[in-house]
VEXLUMMI-256296 format. One line per 5 residues: their letters; for each residue x negated, y, z of N, C-alpha, C, O. Coordinates in steps of 0.001 Angstrom, whole numbers. Each point is the difference from the previous one (the first is absolute). Example, Ala and Ser with C-alpha at 12.3 -4.5 7.8 and 13.67 -1.06 7.14 Angstrom:
2
AS) -13190/-5690/7800/890/1190/0/-900/1200/0/-1036/-19/665 | 1386/1069/-1385/-820/1190/60/770/1090/730/-509/1108/169
END
This chain:
230
MDKIT) -17986/13389/6324/458/-995/-956/1381/116/-303/789/10/945 | -328/90/-2223/1476/-73/-353/283/-1418/-396/-830/-909/-29 | 2355/816/-333/430/-1316/-386/918/209/-888/760/959/137 | -668/-1732/-1108/1132/-37/-1207/547/-1344/-47/-629/-1010/316 | 2043/1051/-798/621/-1244/-190/446/-43/-1311/702/914/-433
VENID) -1057/-1964/-328/431/-318/-1336/769/-1321/-177/-628/-1035/222 | 1804/962/-565/663/-1215/-101/-143/-868/1407/-335/-1185/22 | 607/1875/994/-94/-682/1412/-1505/-500/372/-242/-740/954 | -579/1177/-1713/-1568/-352/434/-565/1349/717/9/1099/-554 | -421/-1303/1650/-666/1253/715/-1536/23/-397/-686/-1014/-134
IELLR) 312/2121/-9/-1563/5/-479/-562/1216/692/557/1096/-64 | -1622/-1306/698/-811/945/612/-752/963/-1036/-709/-467/-892 | 891/1712/1052/-372/921/-908/-1176/858/451/240/766/934 | -1432/-767/-1425/-1087/807/427/-479/936/-1170/-404/-462/-1068 | 473/1768/1331/-617/927/-1103/-1430/322/331/-263/432/1123
KKIKN) -585/-594/-1930/-1528/-29/151/-604/873/-1097/620/323/-1014 | -2000/70/1319/-660/650/-1104/-620/-1009/-944/-1222/-145/-57 | 2033/-520/-653/-413/-1049/-799/452/209/-1613/946/743/-262 | -1528/-1300/-576/348/84/-1505/1074/-963/-298/979/330/-670 | -1175/-1758/1251/830/-1144/-506/959/-271/970/14/573/1090
IHLTV) 903/-1542/-1483/1109/-458/948/-442/-1288/418/-394/-806/-842 | 422/494/2209/-173/-1215/594/1236/-498/723/595/683/833 | -195/-2063/-1241/1159/-645/507/-450/-1135/490/-669/-724/-738 | 918/374/1950/-307/-1288/726/1079/-696/937/620/569/898 | -513/-1852/-1255/901/-837/781/-835/-899/1128/-793/-895/-294
YPPDG) 1116/1296/1576/-876/-674/956/518/-1157/646/1194/-19/300 | -1967/-993/-36/427/-1130/679/-17/354/1508/-617/1021/306 | 1241/-1765/712/965/-1204/-553/1422/488/-210/780/-752/-584 | -429/1769/944/1369/451/-104/546/695/-1260/1206/190/-161 | -2117/168/-696/276/563/-1229/248/1556/21/720/630/-776
RISLS) -1478/-132/1843/7/1567/224/-474/591/-1413/-854/-607/-646 | 1376/1711/211/-363/609/-1318/-536/1314/257/718/770/638 | -1927/-352/-1047/-593/1203/137/-280/516/-1466/-522/-721/-850 | 928/2082/610/-337/596/-1218/-813/1392/230/421/859/775 | -1468/-736/-1422/-754/1250/175/59/601/-1339/-184/-649/-1030
VPKQM) 484/2084/1077/27/677/-1211/-819/1341/166/-349/402/1110 | 57/287/-2326/-696/1275/130/1001/983/762/1212/-215/9 | -1698/1122/522/778/975/761/850/821/-679/1051/425/479 | -1574/-113/-1888/1065/848/-820/1167/-828/-753/782/571/-760 | -723/-1883/1010/773/-732/-860/1449/275/906/78/36/1228
DDEAV) 999/140/-2186/1263/509/405/848/-1388/491/-328/-1149/-295 | 1395/1507/1044/745/-1174/529/711/-922/-1244/116/-1221/99 | 293/1912/-1155/700/-803/-1146/-1000/-733/-509/284/-1171/-253 | -1661/1628/-27/-938/-630/-685/-481/-1354/995/-362/-1060/-511 | 410/1238/1734/-271/-1056/957/1211/-1195/-151/-266/-1199/-88
RNFVV) 1578/1733/74/1002/-978/-114/-75/-695/-1247/178/-1218/-31 | -417/1863/-973/-95/-618/-1297/-1154/-1045/-201/88/-939/-791 | -980/1147/1440/-1306/-879/-113/529/-1372/1021/-195/-1152/-386 | 751/1397/1468/473/-1138/808/820/-688/-792/-331/-1175/-152 | 1596/1633/-578/726/-648/-818/-614/-856/-891/420/-1136/-217
SKLAW) -1680/1763/-467/-445/-785/-1214/-699/-1181/641/-149/-977/-734 | -340/888/2074/-686/-950/645/893/-980/753/-537/-935/593 | 1983/1092/-572/791/-905/841/-264/-1612/-204/-87/-813/919 | -18/540/-2273/-302/-1423/-309/-1056/-427/632/121/-982/731 | -1300/1583/-867/-1296/-203/655/138/-111/1673/-513/-943/603
INKQK) 1124/1812/-43/143/240/1241/844/-1366/515/-456/-764/851 | 1593/608/-1423/561/-1178/443/-572/-1423/-263/249/-941/753 | -1002/838/-1824/-864/-1290/-119/-957/50/1139/-109/-1087/567 | -617/2057/-75/-991/-164/1000/788/-367/1301/-429/-918/699 | 1572/1600/-343/756/-291/1190/283/-1498/-109/-329/-722/941
SKLTT) 884/234/-1966/533/-1369/-227/-1054/-990/337/267/-1052/581 | -1512/1405/-963/-1319/-910/219/-201/-144/1526/-214/-1067/574 | 316/2337/33/-261/-1/1454/1094/-879/686/-358/-822/843 | 1763/968/-1191/1033/-714/734/-113/-1533/-293/358/-802/863 | -813/416/-1976/83/-1495/-358/-1456/-611/583/-269/-1199/-75
QEVQT) -456/2009/552/-1164/-816/624/195/-821/1248/912/345/752 | -1480/-1144/-511/129/-1055/1049/149/674/1317/-944/671/415 | 2077/-786/311/498/672/1140/-570/-788/1256/372/-1162/162 | -1274/1752/746/-322/-616/1194/990/-28/992/588/1030/331 | -319/-2296/250/1051/-56/1051/-590/672/1267/-1221/156/36
EREYI) 2024/275/1062/-380/271/1169/-973/-860/803/275/-1146/357 | -1497/1799/-79/-1060/-934/409/167/-355/1397/229/857/854 | -352/-2254/-562/49/-467/1469/-1477/-397/471/-272/-121/1194 | -572/-53/-2120/-1342/-373/504/44/-1393/538/-338/-221/1162 | 707/-642/-1893/219/-1369/322/-672/-1009/-985/-118/355/-1173
SGESH) -296/-1492/1528/-560/-997/-1015/866/-134/-1132/1217/-129/134 | -1854/156/-1354/667/-354/-1089/258/1375/-837/263/-111/-1198 | -325/1325/1758/233/1129/-663/-1110/223/-964/-1126/-412/278 | 1403/1134/-1565/-906/412/-997/-659/1156/472/698/751/682 | -1994/-389/-898/-723/1305/420/-1006/47/-1085/-474/-1003/-534
YFLGS) 157/2310/223/-1157/28/-976/-1074/718/464/117/885/847 | -1288/-1251/-1413/-1313/449/451/-712/169/-1428/-115/-944/-781 | -353/2249/517/-908/29/-1208/555/-530/-1332/-712/-450/-898 | 2226/558/852/401/-366/-1246/435/-1575/-145/520/-483/-1005 | -826/-192/2165/380/-1591/-107/966/-257/1133/-44/735/987
KYLLN) 846/-1649/-1054/1101/-360/768/-468/-1144/897/-591/-993/-425 | 926/1231/1787/-417/-1011/1046/1155/-263/852/898/817/199 | -959/-2008/304/1271/-446/818/-653/403/1546/-1132/-328/355 | 1982/1014/372/-261/267/1321/146/-1337/827/894/-805/-262 | -1892/587/1363/-24/-1056/734/-207/284/1366/-1177/157/327
IIETT) 2142/-42/655/-136/417/1327/-520/-1172/841/627/-1053/119 | -1876/1315/489/-523/-1100/673/-190/534/1508/-588/1060/212 | 1071/-1779/728/85/320/1352/-1383/-357/602/-589/-1059/-219 | 107/2147/1065/-1309/-61/525/-86/518/1272/784/872/374 | -1858/-1420/498/-20/548/1248/-1316/1171/116/-230/793/913
GKQHV) -416/-990/-2026/-1373/723/-71/382/1361/-679/1101/505/219 | -2022/80/-1045/74/1308/-538/958/9/-1296/-97/-804/-927 | 920/1715/1007/1118/136/-964/-733/669/-1242/-666/1032/86 | 887/-1792/-1311/-508/574/-1326/488/-510/-1150/881/-860/-14 | -1420/1356/-1029/665/-271/-1451/-1099/-444/-809/-1060/625/-37
ELTSN) 1298/-1831/-707/-1124/-381/-910/638/-710/-1296/1086/-579/30 | -1840/689/-1088/448/-854/-1206/-519/-1432/-163/-1181/-225/266 | 1958/-718/-669/-514/-1274/-255/-65/-239/-1548/522/680/-882 | -1269/-1781/766/-338/-331/-1584/1323/-585/-572/78/-247/-1203 | 883/38/1984/1208/-487/-650/1098/944/-165/1176/-354/80
KCLDL) -1521/1472/-296/1108/1223/-252/877/277/1244/1192/259/-164 | -1716/-303/1358/679/30/1218/-658/1177/460/-1157/298/-294 | 2068/492/1164/-483/1122/790/335/-246/1354/1142/187/421 | -2246/-670/415/218/-519/1204/-39/1119/1125/-1011/668/218 | 2154/-531/447/149/1002/1060/-33/-747/1316/904/-763/340
HARSG) -2099/1036/469/-89/-802/1320/540/958/1077/-562/1068/239 | 1674/-1483/406/780/928/892/184/-912/1255/-53/-1230/-45 | 274/1963/1160/369/-679/1146/1559/-250/63/831/678/-604 | -561/-1746/1419/1518/-337/165/837/1039/332/-418/688/931 | 1576/-332/-1453/565/1080/320/-159/1305/-593/743/953/236
CSAEN) -1893/-936/-1134/-199/1207/-725/1171/390/-885/488/-794/-804 | -38/2065/977/1253/543/-818/-401/230/-1288/-1191/68/-307 | 2139/65/-513/67/227/-1430/-702/1383/-256/-757/148/-959 | 994/716/1722/-457/1376/-172/-1568/-83/421/-752/710/-668 | 287/-1342/1499/-1455/-226/232/-733/-868/-908/-1215/72/-187
REKML) 2033/-920/-387/-744/-883/-1143/-168/972/-1198/-1039/-59/-659 | 1988/930/353/-193/871/-946/-1018/1047/150/-478/580/-976 | 96/-298/2357/-793/1072/209/-1347/-639/-213/-894/707/-465 | 652/-1973/755/-1225/-863/-104/-311/-38/-1571/-1120/267/-436 | 2095/-585/-295/-236/-70/-1341/-316/1209/-719/-795/-9/-940
SEWYR) 1461/1189/1394/-252/1262/-606/-1603/374/315/-756/467/-852 | 417/-729/2101/-1326/384/494/-971/-818/-732/-1109/499/-191 | 1371/-1780/-287/-968/-751/-836/-65/546/-1356/-1034/120/-657 | 2251/211/275/-227/702/-1394/-669/1483/-153/-455/488/-1034 | 518/119/2373/-644/1094/80/-1552/-69/156/-756/818/-524
QNLKE) 349/-1875/1299/-1524/-354/217/-504/-346/-1541/-1051/529/-361 | 1648/-1260/-419/-445/-566/-1155/1/1422/-1041/-955/130/-765 | 1820/690/771/-144/1194/-788/-1251/781/347/-695/506/-881 | 384/-403/2295/-906/783/430/-1506/-723/-696/-978/704/-254 | 999/-1908/60/-1114/-670/-524/-95/247/-1406/-1103/269/-477
IIPPL) 2130/-328/-249/46/103/-1549/-216/1385/-400/-663/193/-1019 | 1124/798/1671/-11/1474/-452/-1383/526/-100/-413/426/-1079 | -321/-432/2142/-1247/636/56/-1067/-322/-1196/-797/866/-363 | 831/-2062/-179/-1003/-294/-1183/544/498/-1245/-734/156/-975 | 2151/142/936/726/463/-1256/-343/1757/75/-248/646/-1018
IEKWE) 283/-116/2228/-99/1463/130/-1481/320/-531/-225/876/-835 | -794/-1718/1439/-1455/60/-303/-122/-199/-1504/-593/894/-604 | 1065/-1936/-102/-38/-367/-1475/442/1468/-809/-655/574/-870 | 1898/-193/1416/581/1053/-1062/-682/1283/455/-74/815/-919 | -390/-444/1951/-604/1265/430/-1140/168/-924/-246/1151/-360
KIIGV) -461/-2080/-63/-1231/-36/-875/530/450/-1552/-570/822/-717 | 1731/-1526/405/514/-44/-1299/797/1337/-330/-30/556/-1098 | 749/-121/2213/899/1219/-197/-840/1343/361/195/1052/-608 | -1064/-1173/1563/-778/1212/343/588/663/1088/-251/1203/78 | 958/-1687/762/529/613/1207/-221/-884/1327/-316/-1189/34
NVNDF) 545/2004/992/-301/-720/1301/1261/-116/984/606/1008/362 | -275/-2200/16/1081/24/876/-527/-167/1531/-710/-921/404 | 1146/1873/264/-327/188/1387/479/-877/957/-660/-249/1009 | 1855/-293/-1246/594/-1101/732/1327/-536/-624/614/617/-870 | -252/-1731/1349/1324/-547/-555/661/-573/1078/-534/-321/1062
GIKLM) 1871/180/-1395/835/-683/1096/1089/-719/-589/313/211/-1172 | 364/-1143/1973/1188/-956/-524/1005/164/767/-126/-63/1223 | 1189/281/-1768/1369/79/733/1110/-426/-841/-63/74/-1227 | 1092/-524/1861/1143/-349/-832/895/1277/-463/443/894/721 | -286/-1077/-2274/710/1241/-500/1219/-551/-858/-90/-1063/-614
KTRWG) 1091/1753/609/1256/-602/-583/54/396/-1534/506/-804/-783 | -965/1909/359/66/321/-1357/-1315/185/-935/55/172/-1218 | -1299/-238/2024/-1170/153/-666/-855/-1107/143/167/-756/957 | -1062/557/-1778/-1161/-1037/133/-1156/595/534/-852/-744/487 | 647/2183/-497/-1014/544/480/175/1433/6/912/478/-674
TCNIR) -1753/344/1422/38/1586/-42/-1634/352/146/-903/-769/328 | 834/2050/-646/-1359/486/56/87/1435/773/819/851/-349 | -1675/-665/1362/-113/1265/509/-1191/607/-536/-1095/-274/492 | 1213/1084/-1466/-1190/622/-647/-867/824/907/-1224/-124/-50 | 1850/1025/939/-720/789/791/-966/-846/759/-1191/278/-140
DGRIW) 1483/-1162/838/-834/-859/1006/-742/-1076/-773/-1007/-508/494 | 1464/137/-1691/-711/-1129/-904/400/-1366/745/-837/-872/234 | 2165/768/110/374/-1214/596/979/-559/-885/767/767/-584 | -685/-2157/389/1127/-442/-870/591/-1003/1111/-651/-478/929 | 2067/243/-1215/761/-983/841/583/-982/-1018/329/417/-1111
LNLEL) -188/-1691/1439/326/-961/-682/1053/-876/784/-74/-288/1195 | 1057/-82/-2068/1358/-694/632/-328/-1499/509/-516/-794/-787 | 780/469/1932/-182/-1288/531/515/-1239/-897/-559/-1097/-20 | 1485/1374/-574/697/-927/-1100/-1019/-499/-1127/174/-1039/-636 | -1237/1887/469/-934/-279/-1122/-627/-1299/378/-580/-646/-873
AKKNP) 648/209/2098/-766/-1389/499/556/-1078/-813/-723/-948/-307 | 2002/1008/-90/878/-988/-516/-282/-18/-1629/363/-970/-665 | -982/2013/108/-84/35/-1429/-1313/-397/-414/-960/-111/762 | 953/-137/-2235/-1326/-504/-620/-1111/1005/234/251/1205/-14 | -1519/-1687/237/-1017/970/211/-292/991/-981/-596/1025/330
RCIEY) 996/-1253/-1628/-75/1133/-901/956/1073/180/-303/1114/-427 | 1437/-1300/1012/977/869/294/-651/899/1253/53/1230/-28 | -541/-1810/896/-767/740/1180/-1093/985/-543/-127/1166/372 | -633/-1799/-1294/-1103/732/-585/712/1242/-866/-544/1104/4 | 1641/-1303/-660/625/1049/-833/452/1040/1048/-296/1179/-196
IVVHE) 885/-1481/1127/341/981/911/-1109/870/762/97/1186/314 | -1128/-2018/-101/-1346/889/646/-382/810/-1139/-329/1157/262 | 304/-1546/-1531/-688/950/-824/896/1173/-387/-496/1075/-336 | 2065/-1316/392/1041/945/-152/-238/1049/918/-32/1141/-460 | -142/-1315/1673/-32/872/1179/-1432/794/12/-159/1104/521
MVHLL) -756/-1790/-1123/-1425/452/63/0/1224/-1045/-559/1083/171 | 1276/-1472/-1244/0/1098/-1231/680/1151/448/-212/1101/-507 | 1028/-1284/1438/695/1420/459/-1020/923/668/271/1183/204 | -1436/-1721/133/-1085/832/499/-579/868/-1164/-707/978/243 | 1019/-1354/-1480/-504/796/-1109/1216/812/-614/-216/1086/-538
EKYHN) 1496/-1614/619/1176/807/-390/1077/-379/906/313/-1173/206 | 258/2197/343/1204/-165/857/1286/-431/-479/667/-763/700 | -217/1189/-1879/1164/-146/-515/-105/-1323/-1039/-1095/-351/-440 | 2386/-370/82/5/-1050/-782/293/664/-1348/1058/-298/-554 | -1871/1149/-15/58/611/-1350/-942/-692/-944/-623/-1015/311
QNFKN) 553/1578/-1417/-779/-690/-1093/-1458/-87/280/-638/-934/-486 | 82/1791/1196/-1395/-31/427/-101/-1294/1023/-913/-815/-134 | 1650/719/889/247/-1251/965/-115/-1462/-775/-673/-979/326 | 1597/1169/-1514/13/-1344/-687/-1239/-113/-602/-476/-1134/56 | -233/2033/-655/-1198/39/-794/-980/-748/867/-679/-906/-482
YMNKF) 596/1221/1613/-1136/-370/1081/349/-1538/-47/-842/-877/-196 | 2294/642/414/300/-1426/301/-245/-934/-1084/-255/-1195/154 | 351/1840/-1313/-243/-710/-1382/-1404/-149/-77/-413/-993/-599 | -430/1809/1102/-1558/27/-11/-495/-1193/839/-757/-861/-450 | 1244/877/1706/-438/-867/1064/507/-1342/-13/-768/-947/174
LPDWK) 2037/781/-372/794/-1306/4/942/-49/-1282/1207/145/191 | -1657/-330/-1430/733/22/-1081/1304/-763/-7/944/339/-714 | -914/-1556/1668/1287/-812/-176/972/455/1315/776/-773/562 | -961/2039/-235/689/314/1442/1531/-154/-221/686/-468/909 | -157/826/-2028/1277/35/-170/674/-1298/69/1137/-93/463
VIKNE) -1837/-982/-937/428/-1401/-12/-92/-414/1531/905/-625/552 | -1931/974/14/6/-405/1577/1191/649/697/745/-647/737 | -599/1866/-977/1044/882/654/1329/-658/-191/781/-56/950 | -484/-430/-2083/1295/-859/-295/117/-1202/805/1046/-344/550 | -2393/-428/-481/152/-1090/714/238/250/1385/835/-703/569
LNGLA) -1467/1639/93/133/445/1417/1439/276/350/503/-365/1063 | 132/1023/-1998/1467/635/53/953/-1098/-339/1197/198/212 | -1638/-1452/-766/1094/-1035/-449/487/360/-1080/1123/-426/-269 | -1789/1294/-657/670/271/-1354/-655/-618/-1200/329/256/-1159 | -1268/-1079/1511/-727/-716/-1058/781/-1112/-593/-487/-686/-899
END
């Protein structure tokens, strides 16, 4: 992977066997990736970037003006998200089993023992997110296997910094970002579909987009919502 810099903006440059140029600004930090046809010369690449500077700056501005979360302490009163809704964290001391549960009054109750550290409270909440995703994902995979016509051999959940999901085409396995548990269910479904479509088409080329348009016509709208660009 190469890198170019235009007007103090660093851009990851990938040369691929593709016909069209793909420019992406990734949340949360505004990382920029540019995929171009292998035969495209450096001057043409730079001219393209210059022509897109206004758009790039607009996307980066949207990311930097989004609500910034303060450093988490995992104490009562903090706001945390689950499936697109905001909940107030409520730490409840218990001598019994430690667990997390939602209440009808928009609270996220975390039952923990006295002296439980912030790190352990974070681990408890992350594990709760993980278990919920493990219940949400299988029905989605089963649904879309029939629609797309592919088979997913396995799926996993892990915390990823720059991707919402990945697909191991050889093994038929998809990986999903733990942070998806905080997003609207339609965003979770979009990522599941996105990664499953990679079992038909490896690259983000026009063929891939045609599949996405066929299976999930409003995928671009959902993508923008997920990335905070709507």
